[in-house]
One Martini backbone bead per residue (centre of mass of N, CA, C, O) as a GRO file, in nm:
protein
  282
    1UNK     BB    1   0.094   0.040   0.021
    2UNK     BB    2   0.046   0.386  -0.049
    3UNK     BB    3   0.160   0.626   0.158
    4UNK     BB    4   0.072   0.971   0.223
    5UNK     BB    5   0.225   1.243   0.322
    6UNK     BB    6   0.100   1.531   0.494
    7UNK     BB    7   0.215   1.561   0.807
    8UNK     BB    8   0.427   1.697   1.065
    9UNK     BB    9   0.493   1.627   1.418
   10UNK     BB   10   0.555   1.652   1.720
   11UNK     BB   11   0.554   1.428   1.983
   12UNK     BB   12   0.384   1.636   2.185
   13UNK     BB   13   0.145   1.609   2.003
   14UNK     BB   14  -0.201   1.611   2.015
   15UNK     BB   15  -0.398   1.380   1.789
   16UNK     BB   16  -0.671   1.254   1.892
   17UNK     BB   17  -0.885   1.450   1.768
   18UNK     BB   18  -0.809   1.419   1.473
   19UNK     BB   19  -0.838   1.107   1.446
   20UNK     BB   20  -1.129   1.099   1.534
   21UNK     BB   21  -1.243   1.277   1.305
   22UNK     BB   22  -1.145   1.099   1.066
   23UNK     BB   23  -1.297   0.849   1.144
   24UNK     BB   24  -1.588   0.976   1.142
   25UNK     BB   25  -1.525   1.051   0.807
   26UNK     BB   26  -1.364   0.803   0.658
   27UNK     BB   27  -1.048   0.841   0.687
   28UNK     BB   28  -0.782   0.689   0.571
   29UNK     BB   29  -0.532   0.638   0.830
   30UNK     BB   30  -0.207   0.728   0.979
   31UNK     BB   31   0.004   0.720   1.283
   32UNK     BB   32   0.356   0.780   1.302
   33UNK     BB   33   0.692   0.715   1.390
   34UNK     BB   34   0.969   0.932   1.269
   35UNK     BB   35   1.247   1.079   1.364
   36UNK     BB   36   1.092   1.232   1.606
   37UNK     BB   37   0.798   1.208   1.459
   38UNK     BB   38   0.480   1.280   1.354
   39UNK     BB   39   0.276   1.104   1.112
   40UNK     BB   40   0.059   1.181   0.853
   41UNK     BB   41  -0.134   0.940   0.657
   42UNK     BB   42  -0.254   0.846   0.326
   43UNK     BB   43  -0.424   0.687   0.032
   44UNK     BB   44  -0.575   0.947  -0.065
   45UNK     BB   45  -0.502   1.200  -0.276
   46UNK     BB   46  -0.777   1.378  -0.259
   47UNK     BB   47  -0.719   1.453   0.072
   48UNK     BB   48  -0.454   1.611   0.108
   49UNK     BB   49  -0.517   1.912   0.076
   50UNK     BB   50  -0.761   1.941   0.278
   51UNK     BB   51  -0.604   1.818   0.516
   52UNK     BB   52  -0.371   2.020   0.525
   53UNK     BB   53  -0.550   2.268   0.575
   54UNK     BB   54  -0.680   2.162   0.829
   55UNK     BB   55  -0.415   2.132   0.997
   56UNK     BB   56  -0.321   2.425   0.973
   57UNK     BB   57  -0.573   2.547   1.116
   58UNK     BB   58  -0.541   2.395   1.378
   59UNK     BB   59  -0.245   2.494   1.444
   60UNK     BB   60  -0.355   2.815   1.420
   61UNK     BB   61  -0.658   2.823   1.549
   62UNK     BB   62  -0.895   2.841   1.327
   63UNK     BB   63  -0.960   2.546   1.434
   64UNK     BB   64  -1.193   2.376   1.654
   65UNK     BB   65  -1.193   2.077   1.836
   66UNK     BB   66  -1.413   1.944   2.009
   67UNK     BB   67  -1.505   1.702   2.227
   68UNK     BB   68  -1.726   1.598   1.996
   69UNK     BB   69  -1.565   1.639   1.709
   70UNK     BB   70  -1.667   1.931   1.630
   71UNK     BB   71  -1.605   2.142   1.390
   72UNK     BB   72  -1.529   2.465   1.287
   73UNK     BB   73  -1.569   2.557   0.980
   74UNK     BB   74  -1.610   2.251   0.833
   75UNK     BB   75  -1.586   2.044   0.588
   76UNK     BB   76  -1.617   1.733   0.532
   77UNK     BB   77  -1.396   1.463   0.517
   78UNK     BB   78  -1.431   1.257   0.237
   79UNK     BB   79  -1.490   0.948   0.068
   80UNK     BB   80  -1.529   0.820  -0.210
   81UNK     BB   81  -1.610   0.540  -0.371
   82UNK     BB   82  -1.370   0.544  -0.572
   83UNK     BB   83  -1.153   0.581  -0.348
   84UNK     BB   84  -1.217   0.314  -0.199
   85UNK     BB   85  -1.165   0.128  -0.432
   86UNK     BB   86  -0.871   0.211  -0.480
   87UNK     BB   87  -0.768   0.133  -0.189
   88UNK     BB   88  -0.944  -0.159  -0.231
   89UNK     BB   89  -0.905  -0.338  -0.513
   90UNK     BB   90  -0.918  -0.635  -0.430
   91UNK     BB   91  -1.190  -0.645  -0.300
   92UNK     BB   92  -1.338  -0.531  -0.549
   93UNK     BB   93  -1.258  -0.765  -0.735
   94UNK     BB   94  -1.393  -0.993  -0.576
   95UNK     BB   95  -1.679  -0.884  -0.607
   96UNK     BB   96  -1.688  -0.886  -0.919
   97UNK     BB   97  -1.627  -1.193  -0.952
   98UNK     BB   98  -1.879  -1.289  -0.797
   99UNK     BB   99  -2.082  -1.170  -0.995
  100UNK     BB  100  -1.985  -1.329  -1.236
  101UNK     BB  101  -2.026  -1.614  -1.099
  102UNK     BB  102  -2.331  -1.578  -1.076
  103UNK     BB  103  -2.383  -1.555  -1.378
  104UNK     BB  104  -2.275  -1.834  -1.458
  105UNK     BB  105  -2.483  -1.990  -1.300
  106UNK     BB  106  -2.750  -1.870  -1.411
  107UNK     BB  107  -2.663  -1.959  -1.717
  108UNK     BB  108  -2.516  -2.237  -1.730
  109UNK     BB  109  -2.219  -2.140  -1.830
  110UNK     BB  110  -1.922  -2.289  -1.791
  111UNK     BB  111  -1.924  -2.402  -1.494
  112UNK     BB  112  -1.709  -2.656  -1.504
  113UNK     BB  113  -1.449  -2.470  -1.523
  114UNK     BB  114  -1.493  -2.374  -1.187
  115UNK     BB  115  -1.494  -2.624  -1.046
  116UNK     BB  116  -1.330  -2.835  -0.848
  117UNK     BB  117  -1.481  -3.054  -1.019
  118UNK     BB  118  -1.518  -3.228  -1.298
  119UNK     BB  119  -1.795  -3.251  -1.540
  120UNK     BB  120  -2.011  -3.466  -1.700
  121UNK     BB  121  -2.287  -3.628  -1.827
  122UNK     BB  122  -2.151  -3.921  -1.731
  123UNK     BB  123  -1.913  -3.794  -1.539
  124UNK     BB  124  -1.639  -3.788  -1.304
  125UNK     BB  125  -1.363  -3.606  -1.268
  126UNK     BB  126  -1.085  -3.640  -1.139
  127UNK     BB  127  -0.883  -3.421  -0.977
  128UNK     BB  128  -0.606  -3.530  -1.068
  129UNK     BB  129  -0.668  -3.506  -1.374
  130UNK     BB  130  -0.698  -3.203  -1.382
  131UNK     BB  131  -0.430  -3.120  -1.260
  132UNK     BB  132  -0.257  -3.279  -1.465
  133UNK     BB  133  -0.377  -3.073  -1.696
  134UNK     BB  134  -0.345  -2.773  -1.543
  135UNK     BB  135  -0.615  -2.716  -1.346
  136UNK     BB  136  -0.543  -2.524  -1.086
  137UNK     BB  137  -0.789  -2.312  -1.056
  138UNK     BB  138  -0.992  -2.504  -0.902
  139UNK     BB  139  -0.891  -2.440  -0.601
  140UNK     BB  140  -1.035  -2.129  -0.623
  141UNK     BB  141  -1.302  -2.066  -0.813
  142UNK     BB  142  -1.552  -2.150  -0.625
  143UNK     BB  143  -1.563  -1.866  -0.466
  144UNK     BB  144  -1.724  -1.722  -0.722
  145UNK     BB  145  -1.960  -1.909  -0.686
  146UNK     BB  146  -2.318  -1.833  -0.710
  147UNK     BB  147  -2.655  -1.922  -0.560
  148UNK     BB  148  -2.788  -1.645  -0.593
  149UNK     BB  149  -2.859  -1.333  -0.484
  150UNK     BB  150  -2.820  -1.359  -0.164
  151UNK     BB  151  -2.553  -1.496  -0.173
  152UNK     BB  152  -2.389  -1.264  -0.306
  153UNK     BB  153  -2.476  -1.030  -0.134
  154UNK     BB  154  -2.381  -1.114   0.150
  155UNK     BB  155  -2.085  -1.170   0.082
  156UNK     BB  156  -2.018  -0.884  -0.032
  157UNK     BB  157  -2.085  -0.728   0.222
  158UNK     BB  158  -1.874  -0.869   0.407
  159UNK     BB  159  -1.632  -0.807   0.223
  160UNK     BB  160  -1.647  -0.499   0.236
  161UNK     BB  161  -1.610  -0.474   0.541
  162UNK     BB  162  -1.374  -0.689   0.617
  163UNK     BB  163  -1.173  -0.679   0.378
  164UNK     BB  164  -1.075  -0.383   0.384
  165UNK     BB  165  -0.941  -0.397   0.654
  166UNK     BB  166  -0.730  -0.613   0.591
  167UNK     BB  167  -0.602  -0.475   0.344
  168UNK     BB  168  -0.503  -0.223   0.506
  169UNK     BB  169  -0.336  -0.380   0.718
  170UNK     BB  170  -0.146  -0.573   0.524
  171UNK     BB  171  -0.176  -0.536   0.234
  172UNK     BB  172  -0.176  -0.656  -0.079
  173UNK     BB  173   0.010  -0.911  -0.077
  174UNK     BB  174  -0.090  -1.049   0.191
  175UNK     BB  175  -0.393  -1.049   0.114
  176UNK     BB  176  -0.373  -1.220  -0.136
  177UNK     BB  177  -0.240  -1.461   0.004
  178UNK     BB  178  -0.475  -1.509   0.196
  179UNK     BB  179  -0.698  -1.566  -0.006
  180UNK     BB  180  -0.569  -1.811  -0.146
  181UNK     BB  181  -0.527  -1.987   0.105
  182UNK     BB  182  -0.822  -1.985   0.212
  183UNK     BB  183  -0.960  -2.085  -0.045
  184UNK     BB  184  -0.824  -2.357  -0.067
  185UNK     BB  185  -0.892  -2.467   0.214
  186UNK     BB  186  -1.204  -2.446   0.196
  187UNK     BB  187  -1.239  -2.616  -0.058
  188UNK     BB  188  -1.100  -2.873   0.043
  189UNK     BB  189  -1.276  -2.925   0.289
  190UNK     BB  190  -1.538  -2.962   0.130
  191UNK     BB  191  -1.439  -3.195  -0.053
  192UNK     BB  192  -1.377  -3.395   0.172
  193UNK     BB  193  -1.662  -3.395   0.296
  194UNK     BB  194  -1.857  -3.426   0.025
  195UNK     BB  195  -1.728  -3.464  -0.233
  196UNK     BB  196  -1.875  -3.502  -0.520
  197UNK     BB  197  -1.954  -3.160  -0.593
  198UNK     BB  198  -2.139  -2.859  -0.598
  199UNK     BB  199  -1.961  -2.569  -0.503
  200UNK     BB  200  -1.974  -2.233  -0.338
  201UNK     BB  201  -1.827  -1.930  -0.237
  202UNK     BB  202  -1.713  -1.657  -0.012
  203UNK     BB  203  -1.760  -1.763   0.287
  204UNK     BB  204  -1.490  -1.886   0.356
  205UNK     BB  205  -1.335  -1.611   0.349
  206UNK     BB  206  -1.511  -1.466   0.551
  207UNK     BB  207  -1.429  -1.655   0.786
  208UNK     BB  208  -1.134  -1.587   0.771
  209UNK     BB  209  -1.174  -1.290   0.855
  210UNK     BB  210  -1.296  -1.350   1.123
  211UNK     BB  211  -1.057  -1.510   1.242
  212UNK     BB  212  -0.845  -1.291   1.202
  213UNK     BB  213  -0.977  -1.058   1.360
  214UNK     BB  214  -1.012  -1.209   1.633
  215UNK     BB  215  -0.701  -1.265   1.675
  216UNK     BB  216  -0.556  -1.003   1.609
  217UNK     BB  217  -0.704  -0.822   1.822
  218UNK     BB  218  -0.602  -0.986   2.065
  219UNK     BB  219  -0.288  -0.947   2.005
  220UNK     BB  220  -0.326  -0.662   1.811
  221UNK     BB  221  -0.467  -0.393   1.843
  222UNK     BB  222  -0.691  -0.226   1.598
  223UNK     BB  223  -0.909  -0.035   1.430
  224UNK     BB  224  -0.951  -0.239   1.189
  225UNK     BB  225  -1.019  -0.484   1.414
  226UNK     BB  226  -1.269  -0.311   1.545
  227UNK     BB  227  -1.512  -0.518   1.583
  228UNK     BB  228  -1.807  -0.584   1.679
  229UNK     BB  229  -1.892  -0.843   1.880
  230UNK     BB  230  -2.169  -0.905   1.753
  231UNK     BB  231  -2.054  -0.993   1.474
  232UNK     BB  232  -1.888  -1.234   1.572
  233UNK     BB  233  -2.110  -1.389   1.717
  234UNK     BB  234  -2.304  -1.418   1.479
  235UNK     BB  235  -2.114  -1.584   1.300
  236UNK     BB  236  -2.074  -1.818   1.496
  237UNK     BB  237  -2.365  -1.895   1.536
  238UNK     BB  238  -2.424  -1.951   1.237
  239UNK     BB  239  -2.222  -2.183   1.213
  240UNK     BB  240  -2.349  -2.371   1.428
  241UNK     BB  241  -2.632  -2.382   1.306
  242UNK     BB  242  -2.554  -2.509   1.036
  243UNK     BB  243  -2.410  -2.769   1.158
  244UNK     BB  244  -2.684  -2.898   1.272
  245UNK     BB  245  -2.893  -2.898   0.999
  246UNK     BB  246  -3.129  -2.691   0.976
  247UNK     BB  247  -3.088  -2.587   0.673
  248UNK     BB  248  -3.144  -2.860   0.539
  249UNK     BB  249  -3.454  -2.870   0.621
  250UNK     BB  250  -3.495  -2.595   0.442
  251UNK     BB  251  -3.323  -2.645   0.162
  252UNK     BB  252  -3.031  -2.534   0.252
  253UNK     BB  253  -2.710  -2.518   0.131
  254UNK     BB  254  -2.418  -2.567   0.335
  255UNK     BB  255  -2.066  -2.495   0.352
  256UNK     BB  256  -1.934  -2.595   0.641
  257UNK     BB  257  -1.640  -2.677   0.583
  258UNK     BB  258  -1.559  -2.406   0.459
  259UNK     BB  259  -1.608  -2.234   0.704
  260UNK     BB  260  -1.421  -2.380   0.902
  261UNK     BB  261  -1.168  -2.370   0.728
  262UNK     BB  262  -1.159  -2.059   0.710
  263UNK     BB  263  -1.148  -1.990   1.012
  264UNK     BB  264  -0.881  -2.147   1.074
  265UNK     BB  265  -0.707  -2.000   0.863
  266UNK     BB  266  -0.738  -1.719   0.992
  267UNK     BB  267  -0.619  -1.777   1.268
  268UNK     BB  268  -0.342  -1.878   1.171
  269UNK     BB  269  -0.265  -1.623   1.004
  270UNK     BB  270  -0.258  -1.439   1.247
  271UNK     BB  271  -0.041  -1.583   1.414
  272UNK     BB  272   0.183  -1.557   1.196
  273UNK     BB  273   0.155  -1.228   1.116
  274UNK     BB  274   0.169  -1.047   1.376
  275UNK     BB  275   0.502  -1.037   1.377
  276UNK     BB  276   0.558  -0.991   1.070
  277UNK     BB  277   0.324  -0.785   1.020
  278UNK     BB  278   0.373  -0.451   1.022
  279UNK     BB  279   0.192  -0.183   1.176
  280UNK     BB  280   0.088   0.117   1.213
  281UNK     BB  281  -0.006   0.326   1.430
  282UNK     BB  282  -0.297   0.534   1.506
   0.00000   0.00000   0.00000
């Protein structure tokens, strides 16, 4: 991720009100120490100039941020949707590919090119045969297949909320590696559990994000992993509920092994990367 330095401050400058205001208005930023100074940096180039003017006005006393974080005579500094997409373009690309995958399923066209195991009208092609033929993409592509509008909608909403957090925290390379690893693990877990079958969806990776955020915030708290506990509890309760088989009685197929495999993959990835991937403090 390319952080853009906006302004530097002495170490004894209290920037808590400033960072609280920026959080409130959705400005992705970080404050870190370097060579005896505090540095404010952002990822969106479009907010650099207004933010710099804002910080200059605050420093000069032209703008006062009250205790309720409400500034005087200042238009809110916000990020447009396009800026947010640009800042987290990997998550945005995963959402786009999920929508494409839902379209492929709905049209029932070329579906078996993207399933974990290949099928013909008469037979099931062994996975080893497909991999031996160089079709390694099958290990990951089922995550993009979605079976119905609500399936893709809910997965994309969770991905937009949780995925962007982890992408900003880890950076592009680590986040992409996390996605590929968790996707393969969740798909493989579902294949081992269910055998030859057609499955898919981004929910395995969504649960990997849940596991990662849950463990990472416990080990190294950060504003990006500060997800309301109710969200984490809801996701875990939903996982347990689905594993009881209740949804099967309602005629809704749930890839429980993919969810559990993703959750465990996310927890392990957090344990491994907490000390390896350093992020600047907020």
